[in-house]
C-alpha positions, 0 to 999 in steps of 0.5 A, a space after each residue: 093400466 086401463 084398470 088402474 085408470 078405471 079404478 082411480 076414476 071410481 074413487 075420484 068421482 062423486 056418485 050422481 045421487 050425492 052430487 045432485 043434492 049439492 048441485 041443486 043448491 048452486 046458482 046457474 053460474 056455479 053449476 056451469 063452472 063445475 061442469 066446465 071443471 069436470 069436462 076439463 078433468 075428463 079431457 085430461 084423463 082421456 088425453 093421458 090415456 091416449 098419450 100412453 097408448 092405453 086408450 085404444 085398449 079400453 073397452 067401450 063400457 070402460 071408455 063410457 065410464 071414464 068419460 062420465 064425471 060429476 053429476 052424470 056418474 052412476 052409483 052402480 057403475 062406480 061401485 062395479 069399477 071400484 071392485 075391479 081392484 080384485 081383478 087387478 090383484 089376480 092379474 098382478 099376481 099372474 105377472 109376478 108383481 105379487 109374490 102370492 095369490 091374495 087370500 080369499 078373505 083379503 080384500 085388495 087395497 087400492 094402494 097396490 095400484 102404485 106398483 102398476 106403472 103407467 108408461 107407453 106400452 112399447 116401453 114396458 120391460 121385457 122382464 114382465 113374464 106370466 107365471 107358468 100356465 099350469 099355475 095360473 090354470 090351477 088358481 083359475 080352477 080354485 076361483 071357479 070352485 069358490 064361485 060355485 060355492 057362492 052359487 050353491 049357497 044362493 040355490 040353497 037359500 032359494 030352496 032349489 028343487 034338487 032331485 038326486 039320482 039313484 047313484 047319489 042316493 046310494 052315496 048318501 047325497 040327498 040335498 045340495 048341502 051334502 054336495 057342498 060338504 063332500 066338495 069342501 072335504 075333497 077341496 081341502 084334501 087336495 090343497 085347493 082350500 086351506 081349511 074347512 069348518 063344519 064341512 064347508 068353505 071358510 071365509 073370515 074364519 066362518 063356514 060359508 053358509 053362516 056368513 051374514 048378508 054383508 059378509 056374503 056380498 063381500 065374499 061374492 064380489 072378491 070371488 067373482 072379480 078374481 074368477 073373471 080376471 083369470 078366466 079372461 087371462 086363460 082365454 075364456 072371453 070370446 074374441 078376447 073381449 074383456 067385457 064378454 068374459 064368462 064366469 060360468 061354474 
């Protein structure tokens, strides 16, 4: 429910670099009226969250973002908040609100937020139940594997100085691309990924190494957010703090 408020807020607000261009052309009175309306809207959002007992469950960074509107909102924070939709679908799947885990190249639609009802926590149906732990853990492991593929592509593009040990050399591994190929074939044979192309992971019917920068960035955002949510759900965050959830690979 916190993430629903957060994401809705990210779509409702105009980033500062755009709103400032408009506001600079206004009279002092028009600016004051606008800021007054913004302040009222912020108050209504926070009041709604408090009335449903949700506000106290938001992290400090989430509260800061939700409390910022109009000309003060930061574009990067807004983009990051909108990508939280990928975390939401992972959590919705874990709660049986979605029948299957979304495909890796299927960007989540904000319309799915309609499934998440906003109600007092005490009124949430006891019918909500997490999927079996082994099922969630398996999906978490698969997302970690995809995140590993994101990181290996970055290392390869950065010409990472890889030094295979003798055992690797004996098994034909001389560079990171060899490791990617072996891992992709193993993940496919295990059923962890549905297909491979040219011994690589597949995103939008392309080998991961062949994605252009825009496709790679989209894939990265989807993968990291889902990995993040599942790591938190599986207890990887220190003190269960959402903001501190690690996504190591």
